[in-house]
Biopython code that builds the backbone (N, CA, C, O; Angstrom):
import numpy as np
from Bio.PDB.StructureBuilder import StructureBuilder

atoms = [
    (1, "MET", "N", (-47.262, -46.825, -0.119)),
    (1, "MET", "CA", (-47.083, -45.750, -1.075)),
    (1, "MET", "C", (-47.787, -44.478, -0.619)),
    (1, "MET", "O", (-47.306, -43.377, -0.888)),
    (2, "HIS", "N", (-48.917, -44.611, 0.066)),
    (2, "HIS", "CA", (-49.655, -43.414, 0.482)),
    (2, "HIS", "C", (-48.922, -42.627, 1.568)),
    (2, "HIS", "O", (-48.933, -41.396, 1.548)),
    (3, "HIS", "N", (-48.292, -43.314, 2.506)),
    (3, "HIS", "CA", (-47.634, -42.615, 3.607)),
    (3, "HIS", "C", (-46.515, -41.687, 3.135)),
    (3, "HIS", "O", (-46.481, -40.532, 3.559)),
    (4, "PRO", "N", (-45.595, -42.142, 2.275)),
    (4, "PRO", "CA", (-44.571, -41.211, 1.794)),
    (4, "PRO", "C", (-45.176, -40.036, 1.028)),
    (4, "PRO", "O", (-44.719, -38.902, 1.173)),
    (5, "THR", "N", (-46.188, -40.294, 0.224)),
    (5, "THR", "CA", (-46.809, -39.215, -0.547)),
    (5, "THR", "C", (-47.442, -38.175, 0.360)),
    (5, "THR", "O", (-47.218, -36.978, 0.181)),
    (6, "PHE", "N", (-48.229, -38.620, 1.331)),
    (6, "PHE", "CA", (-48.879, -37.673, 2.244)),
    (6, "PHE", "C", (-47.856, -36.969, 3.131)),
    (6, "PHE", "O", (-48.008, -35.783, 3.424)),
    (7, "SER", "N", (-46.831, -37.676, 3.556)),
    (7, "SER", "CA", (-45.784, -37.066, 4.386)),
    (7, "SER", "C", (-45.041, -35.995, 3.609)),
    (7, "SER", "O", (-44.769, -34.914, 4.132)),
    (8, "ILE", "N", (-44.718, -36.293, 2.374)),
    (8, "ILE", "CA", (-44.010, -35.319, 1.544)),
    (8, "ILE", "C", (-44.831, -34.051, 1.399)),
    (8, "ILE", "O", (-44.285, -32.951, 1.470)),
    (9, "ASN", "N", (-46.135, -34.186, 1.196)),
    (9, "ASN", "CA", (-46.992, -33.019, 1.052)),
    (9, "ASN", "C", (-46.906, -32.125, 2.286)),
    (9, "ASN", "O", (-46.906, -30.900, 2.159)),
    (10, "SER", "N", (-46.836, -32.709, 3.462)),
    (10, "SER", "CA", (-46.718, -31.930, 4.694)),
    (10, "SER", "C", (-45.307, -31.375, 4.864)),
    (10, "SER", "O", (-45.136, -30.187, 5.138)),
    (11, "LEU", "N", (-44.304, -32.220, 4.704)),
    (11, "LEU", "CA", (-42.916, -31.799, 4.921)),
    (11, "LEU", "C", (-42.490, -30.701, 3.966)),
    (11, "LEU", "O", (-41.724, -29.817, 4.349)),
    (12, "CYS", "N", (-42.970, -30.737, 2.735)),
    (12, "CYS", "CA", (-42.557, -29.756, 1.727)),
    (12, "CYS", "C", (-43.196, -28.390, 1.922)),
    (12, "CYS", "O", (-42.935, -27.468, 1.149)),
    (13, "HIS", "N", (-44.015, -28.251, 2.927)),
    (13, "HIS", "CA", (-44.497, -26.918, 3.290)),
    (13, "HIS", "C", (-43.740, -26.396, 4.508)),
    (13, "HIS", "O", (-44.000, -25.289, 4.978)),
    (14, "LEU", "N", (-42.798, -27.201, 5.020)),
    (14, "LEU", "CA", (-42.003, -26.801, 6.172)),
    (14, "LEU", "C", (-40.518, -26.711, 5.861)),
    (14, "LEU", "O", (-39.848, -25.778, 6.303)),
    (15, "PHE", "N", (-39.997, -27.676, 5.100)),
    (15, "PHE", "CA", (-38.562, -27.776, 4.853)),
    (15, "PHE", "C", (-38.268, -27.775, 3.361)),
    (15, "PHE", "O", (-39.122, -28.132, 2.549)),
    (16, "GLY", "N", (-37.065, -27.374, 3.010)),
    (16, "GLY", "CA", (-36.623, -27.469, 1.629)),
    (16, "GLY", "C", (-36.317, -26.120, 1.012)),
    (16, "GLY", "O", (-36.241, -25.102, 1.700)),
    (17, "LYS", "N", (-36.147, -26.134, -0.281)),
    (17, "LYS", "CA", (-35.723, -24.961, -1.050)),
    (17, "LYS", "C", (-36.885, -24.428, -1.875)),
    (17, "LYS", "O", (-37.636, -25.192, -2.481)),
    (18, "GLN", "N", (-37.019, -23.122, -1.889)),
    (18, "GLN", "CA", (-38.038, -22.498, -2.752)),
    (18, "GLN", "C", (-37.385, -22.008, -4.022)),
    (18, "GLN", "O", (-36.544, -21.111, -3.992)),
    (19, "ASP", "N", (-37.774, -22.599, -5.141)),
    (19, "ASP", "CA", (-37.275, -22.149, -6.436)),
    (19, "ASP", "C", (-38.197, -21.123, -7.073)),
    (19, "ASP", "O", (-37.755, -20.281, -7.854)),
    (20, "TYR", "N", (-39.471, -21.195, -6.740)),
    (20, "TYR", "CA", (-40.468, -20.317, -7.344)),
    (20, "TYR", "C", (-41.226, -19.593, -6.241)),
    (20, "TYR", "O", (-41.510, -20.169, -5.191)),
    (21, "ASP", "N", (-41.545, -18.349, -6.480)),
    (21, "ASP", "CA", (-42.239, -17.534, -5.489)),
    (21, "ASP", "C", (-43.723, -17.878, -5.492)),
    (21, "ASP", "O", (-44.443, -17.522, -6.424)),
    (22, "ARG", "N", (-44.176, -18.561, -4.466)),
    (22, "ARG", "CA", (-45.565, -18.976, -4.385)),
    (22, "ARG", "C", (-46.122, -18.671, -3.006)),
    (22, "ARG", "O", (-45.434, -18.859, -2.003)),
    (23, "ALA", "N", (-47.343, -18.209, -2.948)),
    (23, "ALA", "CA", (-48.008, -17.878, -1.689)),
    (23, "ALA", "C", (-48.226, -19.099, -0.803)),
    (23, "ALA", "O", (-48.378, -18.948, 0.409)),
    (24, "ALA", "N", (-48.246, -20.294, -1.366)),
    (24, "ALA", "CA", (-48.509, -21.506, -0.596)),
    (24, "ALA", "C", (-47.337, -21.898, 0.299)),
    (24, "ALA", "O", (-47.450, -22.846, 1.076)),
    (25, "GLU", "N", (-46.203, -21.179, 0.204)),
    (25, "GLU", "CA", (-45.027, -21.481, 1.013)),
    (25, "GLU", "C", (-44.524, -22.908, 0.827)),
    (25, "GLU", "O", (-43.995, -23.504, 1.765)),
    (26, "SER", "N", (-44.682, -23.451, -0.354)),
    (26, "SER", "CA", (-44.209, -24.808, -0.640)),
    (26, "SER", "C", (-42.717, -24.781, -0.929)),
    (26, "SER", "O", (-42.150, -23.745, -1.275)),
    (27, "ARG", "N", (-42.103, -25.932, -0.782)),
    (27, "ARG", "CA", (-40.666, -26.058, -1.014)),
    (27, "ARG", "C", (-40.349, -27.363, -1.734)),
    (27, "ARG", "O", (-41.124, -28.319, -1.705)),
    (28, "ASN", "N", (-39.181, -27.373, -2.384)),
    (28, "ASN", "CA", (-38.674, -28.599, -3.002)),
    (28, "ASN", "C", (-37.774, -29.282, -1.998)),
    (28, "ASN", "O", (-36.895, -28.646, -1.417)),
    (29, "LEU", "N", (-37.980, -30.558, -1.790)),
    (29, "LEU", "CA", (-37.198, -31.349, -0.857)),
    (29, "LEU", "C", (-36.552, -32.479, -1.643)),
    (29, "LEU", "O", (-37.250, -33.297, -2.242)),
    (30, "ALA", "N", (-35.246, -32.530, -1.645)),
    (30, "ALA", "CA", (-34.516, -33.523, -2.437)),
    (30, "ALA", "C", (-34.708, -34.914, -1.841)),
    (30, "ALA", "O", (-33.837, -35.446, -1.153)),
    (31, "PHE", "N", (-35.870, -35.480, -2.126)),
    (31, "PHE", "CA", (-36.236, -36.799, -1.608)),
    (31, "PHE", "C", (-37.028, -37.489, -2.709)),
    (31, "PHE", "O", (-38.172, -37.110, -2.961)),
    (32, "PRO", "N", (-36.454, -38.491, -3.374)),
    (32, "PRO", "CA", (-37.085, -39.049, -4.575)),
    (32, "PRO", "C", (-38.283, -39.977, -4.306)),
    (32, "PRO", "O", (-38.146, -41.198, -4.372)),
    (33, "ILE", "N", (-39.426, -39.412, -4.010)),
    (33, "ILE", "CA", (-40.672, -40.179, -3.896)),
    (33, "ILE", "C", (-41.523, -39.782, -5.098)),
    (33, "ILE", "O", (-42.255, -38.793, -5.047)),
    (34, "TRP", "N", (-41.428, -40.531, -6.147)),
    (34, "TRP", "CA", (-42.164, -40.336, -7.402)),
    (34, "TRP", "C", (-41.940, -38.978, -8.028)),
    (34, "TRP", "O", (-41.530, -38.949, -9.188)),
    (35, "GLY", "N", (-42.156, -37.911, -7.413)),
    (35, "GLY", "CA", (-42.022, -36.570, -7.960)),
    (35, "GLY", "C", (-42.676, -35.562, -7.057)),
    (35, "GLY", "O", (-42.548, -34.356, -7.264)),
    (36, "GLU", "N", (-43.387, -36.056, -6.042)),
    (36, "GLU", "CA", (-44.092, -35.182, -5.129)),
    (36, "GLU", "C", (-43.159, -34.309, -4.313)),
    (36, "GLU", "O", (-43.572, -33.246, -3.849)),
    (37, "ALA", "N", (-41.907, -34.724, -4.122)),
    (37, "ALA", "CA", (-40.959, -33.958, -3.319)),
    (37, "ALA", "C", (-40.585, -32.636, -3.986)),
    (37, "ALA", "O", (-40.082, -31.732, -3.319)),
    (38, "TRP", "N", (-40.820, -32.512, -5.274)),
    (38, "TRP", "CA", (-40.565, -31.248, -5.972)),
    (38, "TRP", "C", (-41.839, -30.419, -5.896)),
    (38, "TRP", "O", (-42.394, -29.996, -6.910)),
    (39, "HIS", "N", (-42.280, -30.204, -4.673)),
    (39, "HIS", "CA", (-43.589, -29.622, -4.378)),
    (39, "HIS", "C", (-43.685, -28.148, -4.775)),
    (39, "HIS", "O", (-44.745, -27.693, -5.204)),
    (40, "ASN", "N", (-42.595, -27.404, -4.637)),
    (40, "ASN", "CA", (-42.609, -26.002, -5.027)),
    (40, "ASN", "C", (-42.781, -25.859, -6.534)),
    (40, "ASN", "O", (-43.464, -24.947, -6.999)),
    (41, "THR", "N", (-42.166, -26.755, -7.294)),
    (41, "THR", "CA", (-42.349, -26.746, -8.738)),
    (41, "THR", "C", (-43.807, -27.045, -9.090)),
    (41, "THR", "O", (-44.370, -26.436, -9.999)),
    (42, "TYR", "N", (-44.414, -27.993, -8.358)),
    (42, "TYR", "CA", (-45.826, -28.306, -8.579)),
    (42, "TYR", "C", (-46.695, -27.065, -8.341)),
    (42, "TYR", "O", (-47.585, -26.776, -9.141)),
    (43, "HIS", "N", (-46.449, -26.340, -7.268)),
    (43, "HIS", "CA", (-47.252, -25.142, -7.005)),
    (43, "HIS", "C", (-46.979, -24.047, -8.049)),
    (43, "HIS", "O", (-47.864, -23.254, -8.371)),
    (44, "GLY", "N", (-45.759, -24.013, -8.566)),
    (44, "GLY", "CA", (-45.424, -23.033, -9.594)),
    (44, "GLY", "C", (-46.047, -23.343, -10.945)),
    (44, "GLY", "O", (-46.440, -22.437, -11.680)),
    (45, "PHE", "N", (-46.135, -24.631, -11.269)),
    (45, "PHE", "CA", (-46.650, -25.081, -12.560)),
    (45, "PHE", "C", (-47.519, -26.318, -12.344)),
    (45, "PHE", "O", (-47.069, -27.425, -12.641)),
    (46, "PRO", "N", (-48.736, -26.176, -11.844)),
    (46, "PRO", "CA", (-49.553, -27.347, -11.471)),
    (46, "PRO", "C", (-49.906, -28.287, -12.610)),
    (46, "PRO", "O", (-50.171, -29.461, -12.352)),
    (47, "THR", "N", (-49.925, -27.835, -13.852)),
    (47, "THR", "CA", (-50.275, -28.722, -14.954)),
    (47, "THR", "C", (-49.056, -29.339, -15.636)),
    (47, "THR", "O", (-49.204, -30.154, -16.548)),
    (48, "PHE", "N", (-47.872, -28.965, -15.210)),
    (48, "PHE", "CA", (-46.623, -29.474, -15.785)),
    (48, "PHE", "C", (-46.499, -30.958, -15.449)),
    (48, "PHE", "O", (-46.678, -31.348, -14.295)),
    (49, "SER", "N", (-46.197, -31.783, -16.440)),
    (49, "SER", "CA", (-46.105, -33.234, -16.224)),
    (49, "SER", "C", (-44.851, -33.639, -15.450)),
    (49, "SER", "O", (-44.769, -34.763, -14.956)),
    (50, "ARG", "N", (-43.895, -32.755, -15.343)),
    (50, "ARG", "CA", (-42.623, -33.079, -14.660)),
    (50, "ARG", "C", (-42.417, -32.079, -13.529)),
    (50, "ARG", "O", (-42.137, -30.906, -13.776)),
    (51, "HIS", "N", (-42.556, -32.545, -12.287)),
    (51, "HIS", "CA", (-42.332, -31.660, -11.148)),
    (51, "HIS", "C", (-40.854, -31.573, -10.804)),
    (51, "HIS", "O", (-40.419, -30.587, -10.208)),
    (52, "GLY", "N", (-40.088, -32.571, -11.161)),
    (52, "GLY", "CA", (-38.638, -32.497, -11.079)),
    (52, "GLY", "C", (-38.153, -31.837, -12.354)),
    (52, "GLY", "O", (-37.611, -32.502, -13.236)),
    (53, "ALA", "N", (-38.348, -30.520, -12.454)),
    (53, "ALA", "CA", (-38.131, -29.797, -13.712)),
    (53, "ALA", "C", (-36.665, -29.737, -14.119)),
    (53, "ALA", "O", (-36.350, -29.741, -15.309)),
    (54, "ASP", "N", (-35.783, -29.683, -13.154)),
    (54, "ASP", "CA", (-34.355, -29.676, -13.432)),
    (54, "ASP", "C", (-33.951, -31.098, -13.837)),
    (54, "ASP", "O", (-34.403, -32.061, -13.219)),
    (55, "GLY", "N", (-33.145, -31.237, -14.821)),
    (55, "GLY", "CA", (-32.733, -32.556, -15.295)),
    (55, "GLY", "C", (-32.078, -33.434, -14.240)),
    (55, "GLY", "O", (-32.048, -34.656, -14.383)),
    (56, "ARG", "N", (-31.551, -32.822, -13.177)),
    (56, "ARG", "CA", (-30.913, -33.585, -12.096)),
    (56, "ARG", "C", (-31.899, -34.028, -11.028)),
    (56, "ARG", "O", (-31.525, -34.782, -10.129)),
    (57, "GLN", "N", (-33.140, -33.585, -11.099)),
    (57, "GLN", "CA", (-34.159, -33.931, -10.101)),
    (57, "GLN", "C", (-34.876, -35.206, -10.532)),
    (57, "GLN", "O", (-35.502, -35.246, -11.592)),
    (58, "ILE", "N", (-34.783, -36.242, -9.711)),
    (58, "ILE", "CA", (-35.415, -37.524, -10.036)),
    (58, "ILE", "C", (-36.922, -37.383, -9.896)),
    (58, "ILE", "O", (-37.418, -36.927, -8.867)),
    (59, "ASP", "N", (-37.647, -37.777, -10.936)),
    (59, "ASP", "CA", (-39.106, -37.706, -10.929)),
    (59, "ASP", "C", (-39.638, -38.954, -11.636)),
    (59, "ASP", "O", (-39.806, -38.973, -12.855)),
    (60, "LEU", "N", (-39.896, -39.989, -10.844)),
    (60, "LEU", "CA", (-40.342, -41.262, -11.411)),
    (60, "LEU", "C", (-41.721, -41.164, -12.049)),
    (60, "LEU", "O", (-41.999, -41.864, -13.023)),
    (61, "SER", "N", (-42.582, -40.313, -11.522)),
    (61, "SER", "CA", (-43.908, -40.118, -12.134)),
    (61, "SER", "C", (-43.766, -39.564, -13.544)),
    (61, "SER", "O", (-44.440, -40.018, -14.469)),
    (62, "ALA", "N", (-42.896, -38.589, -13.703)),
    (62, "ALA", "CA", (-42.692, -38.004, -15.029)),
    (62, "ALA", "C", (-42.121, -39.021, -16.007)),
    (62, "ALA", "O", (-42.489, -39.036, -17.181)),
    (63, "GLN", "N", (-41.222, -39.870, -15.520)),
    (63, "GLN", "CA", (-40.660, -40.891, -16.381)),
    (63, "GLN", "C", (-41.743, -41.879, -16.821)),
    (63, "GLN", "O", (-41.748, -42.335, -17.965)),
    (64, "PHE", "N", (-42.648, -42.201, -15.918)),
    (64, "PHE", "CA", (-43.753, -43.093, -16.271)),
    (64, "PHE", "C", (-44.670, -42.422, -17.301)),
    (64, "PHE", "O", (-45.099, -43.060, -18.262)),
    (65, "ILE", "N", (-44.964, -41.143, -17.098)),
    (65, "ILE", "CA", (-45.807, -40.404, -18.046)),
    (65, "ILE", "C", (-45.148, -40.374, -19.422)),
    (65, "ILE", "O", (-45.820, -40.564, -20.435)),
    (66, "GLU", "N", (-43.834, -40.138, -19.464)),
    (66, "GLU", "CA", (-43.116, -40.123, -20.738)),
    (66, "GLU", "C", (-43.177, -41.495, -21.422)),
    (66, "GLU", "O", (-43.304, -41.573, -22.644)),
    (67, "LEU", "N", (-43.087, -42.563, -20.643)),
    (67, "LEU", "CA", (-43.170, -43.911, -21.195)),
    (67, "LEU", "C", (-44.542, -44.167, -21.822)),
    (67, "LEU", "O", (-44.634, -44.635, -22.957)),
    (68, "ILE", "N", (-45.603, -43.858, -21.077)),
    (68, "ILE", "CA", (-46.926, -44.141, -21.637)),
    (68, "ILE", "C", (-47.278, -43.186, -22.783)),
    (68, "ILE", "O", (-48.116, -43.503, -23.627)),
    (69, "GLU", "N", (-46.637, -42.027, -22.804)),
    (69, "GLU", "CA", (-46.806, -41.143, -23.962)),
    (69, "GLU", "C", (-46.161, -41.779, -25.200)),
    (69, "GLU", "O", (-46.748, -41.772, -26.282)),
    (70, "LYS", "N", (-44.958, -42.327, -25.038)),
    (70, "LYS", "CA", (-44.275, -42.989, -26.158)),
    (70, "LYS", "C", (-45.041, -44.199, -26.648)),
    (70, "LYS", "O", (-44.999, -44.533, -27.833)),
    (71, "LEU", "N", (-45.747, -44.861, -25.730)),
    (71, "LEU", "CA", (-46.567, -46.022, -26.103)),
    (71, "LEU", "C", (-47.905, -45.612, -26.733)),
    (71, "LEU", "O", (-48.656, -46.468, -27.199)),
    (72, "GLY", "N", (-48.198, -44.325, -26.748)),
    (72, "GLY", "CA", (-49.442, -43.836, -27.343)),
    (72, "GLY", "C", (-50.635, -43.885, -26.412)),
    (72, "GLY", "O", (-51.767, -43.676, -26.849)),
    (73, "ILE", "N", (-50.404, -44.156, -25.137)),
    (73, "ILE", "CA", (-51.512, -44.229, -24.179)),
    (73, "ILE", "C", (-51.853, -42.836, -23.650)),
    (73, "ILE", "O", (-53.025, -42.517, -23.448)),
    (74, "ALA", "N", (-50.837, -42.012, -23.428)),
    (74, "ALA", "CA", (-51.043, -40.633, -22.968)),
    (74, "ALA", "C", (-50.771, -39.683, -24.131)),
    (74, "ALA", "O", (-49.920, -39.950, -24.979)),
    (75, "TYR", "N", (-51.487, -38.597, -24.160)),
    (75, "TYR", "CA", (-51.288, -37.593, -25.208)),
    (75, "TYR", "C", (-51.604, -36.219, -24.637)),
    (75, "TYR", "O", (-52.182, -36.118, -23.555)),
    (76, "ASP", "N", (-51.237, -35.170, -25.345)),
    (76, "ASP", "CA", (-51.390, -33.782, -24.894)),
    (76, "ASP", "C", (-50.739, -33.578, -23.527)),
    (76, "ASP", "O", (-51.299, -32.910, -22.658)),
    (77, "VAL", "N", (-49.558, -34.155, -23.347)),
    (77, "VAL", "CA", (-48.827, -34.033, -22.087)),
    (77, "VAL", "C", (-48.311, -32.596, -21.969)),
    (77, "VAL", "O", (-47.693, -32.070, -22.894)),
    (78, "MET", "N", (-48.571, -31.979, -20.830)),
    (78, "MET", "CA", (-48.204, -30.582, -20.614)),
    (78, "MET", "C", (-46.723, -30.465, -20.251)),
    (78, "MET", "O", (-46.221, -31.194, -19.396)),
    (79, "ARG", "N", (-46.042, -29.544, -20.908)),
    (79, "ARG", "CA", (-44.638, -29.263, -20.623)),
    (79, "ARG", "C", (-44.474, -27.758, -20.433)),
    (79, "ARG", "O", (-45.248, -26.962, -20.965)),
    (80, "VAL", "N", (-43.477, -27.392, -19.682)),
    (80, "VAL", "CA", (-43.139, -25.989, -19.457)),
    (80, "VAL", "C", (-41.693, -25.799, -19.861)),
    (80, "VAL", "O", (-40.805, -26.494, -19.367)),
    (81, "GLY", "N", (-41.458, -24.867, -20.749)),
    (81, "GLY", "CA", (-40.103, -24.632, -21.240)),
    (81, "GLY", "C", (-39.212, -23.947, -20.220)),
    (81, "GLY", "O", (-39.687, -23.358, -19.250)),
    (82, "ALA", "N", (-37.910, -24.035, -20.458)),
    (82, "ALA", "CA", (-36.930, -23.448, -19.548)),
    (82, "ALA", "C", (-37.091, -21.936, -19.431)),
    (82, "ALA", "O", (-36.870, -21.378, -18.356)),
    (83, "ALA", "N", (-37.471, -21.267, -20.509)),
    (83, "ALA", "CA", (-37.635, -19.812, -20.467)),
    (83, "ALA", "C", (-38.783, -19.418, -19.529)),
    (83, "ALA", "O", (-38.663, -18.456, -18.770)),
    (84, "ARG", "N", (-39.876, -20.149, -19.584)),
    (84, "ARG", "CA", (-41.014, -19.852, -18.702)),
    (84, "ARG", "C", (-40.655, -20.128, -17.243)),
    (84, "ARG", "O", (-41.025, -19.361, -16.354)),
    (85, "ARG", "N", (-39.932, -21.227, -16.997)),
    (85, "ARG", "CA", (-39.497, -21.518, -15.630)),
    (85, "ARG", "C", (-38.556, -20.436, -15.124)),
    (85, "ARG", "O", (-38.649, -20.019, -13.970)),
    (86, "ALA", "N", (-37.651, -19.980, -15.983)),
    (86, "ALA", "CA", (-36.685, -18.948, -15.586)),
    (86, "ALA", "C", (-37.386, -17.645, -15.198)),
    (86, "ALA", "O", (-36.946, -16.953, -14.280)),
    (87, "ARG", "N", (-38.474, -17.311, -15.892)),
    (87, "ARG", "CA", (-39.210, -16.081, -15.561)),
    (87, "ARG", "C", (-39.840, -16.136, -14.180)),
    (87, "ARG", "O", (-40.050, -15.096, -13.556)),
    (88, "LYS", "N", (-40.146, -17.338, -13.691)),
    (88, "LYS", "CA", (-40.809, -17.470, -12.398)),
    (88, "LYS", "C", (-39.878, -17.795, -11.234)),
    (88, "LYS", "O", (-40.330, -17.917, -10.095)),
    (89, "THR", "N", (-38.579, -17.936, -11.510)),
    (89, "THR", "CA", (-37.671, -18.276, -10.423)),
    (89, "THR", "C", (-37.527, -17.099, -9.470)),
    (89, "THR", "O", (-37.710, -15.945, -9.857)),
    (90, "LEU", "N", (-37.194, -17.408, -8.212)),
    (90, "LEU", "CA", (-37.059, -16.377, -7.201)),
    (90, "LEU", "C", (-35.946, -15.402, -7.511)),
    (90, "LEU", "O", (-36.043, -14.227, -7.158)),
    (91, "ASN", "N", (-34.892, -15.860, -8.162)),
    (91, "ASN", "CA", (-33.766, -14.974, -8.460)),
    (91, "ASN", "C", (-33.846, -14.357, -9.862)),
    (91, "ASN", "O", (-32.855, -13.821, -10.357)),
    (92, "ALA", "N", (-35.023, -14.430, -10.503)),
    (92, "ALA", "CA", (-35.184, -13.855, -11.849)),
    (92, "ALA", "C", (-35.158, -12.347, -11.764)),
    (92, "ALA", "O", (-35.675, -11.764, -10.811)),
    (93, "VAL", "N", (-34.555, -11.707, -12.763)),
    (93, "VAL", "CA", (-34.507, -10.261, -12.840)),
    (93, "VAL", "C", (-35.757, -9.765, -13.530)),
    (93, "VAL", "O", (-36.072, -10.200, -14.638)),
    (94, "SER", "N", (-36.476, -8.856, -12.884)),
    (94, "SER", "CA", (-37.722, -8.348, -13.465)),
    (94, "SER", "C", (-37.469, -7.189, -14.396)),
    (94, "SER", "O", (-38.409, -6.640, -14.970)),
]
sb = StructureBuilder()
sb.init_structure("model")
sb.init_model(0)
sb.init_chain("A")
sb.init_seg("    ")
for serial, (resi, resn, name, xyz) in enumerate(atoms, 1):
    if name == "N":
        sb.init_residue(resn, " ", resi, " ")
    sb.init_atom(name, np.array(xyz, "f"), 0.0, 1.0, " ", f" {name:<3s}", serial, name[0])
structure = sb.get_structure()
């Protein structure tokens, strides 16, 4: 489990798509390893519980967090609304 996670962290600073303008030069790479592959989203919203912010992006970590929230184990889960994400996208109109 550690190797894919660490590899994704390196690869997502070299390859992939940038959805959010971030100085870290991170990118989203469509590779479903828990949620780490949505690395640009993580840099854009580090406290957001779902790094696969788009409904089509697989994020197993977020699904696990949602499950334990429903079970009452997790609480105060951070979410970012679509309007806030839209304001930070690279193609947003200022």
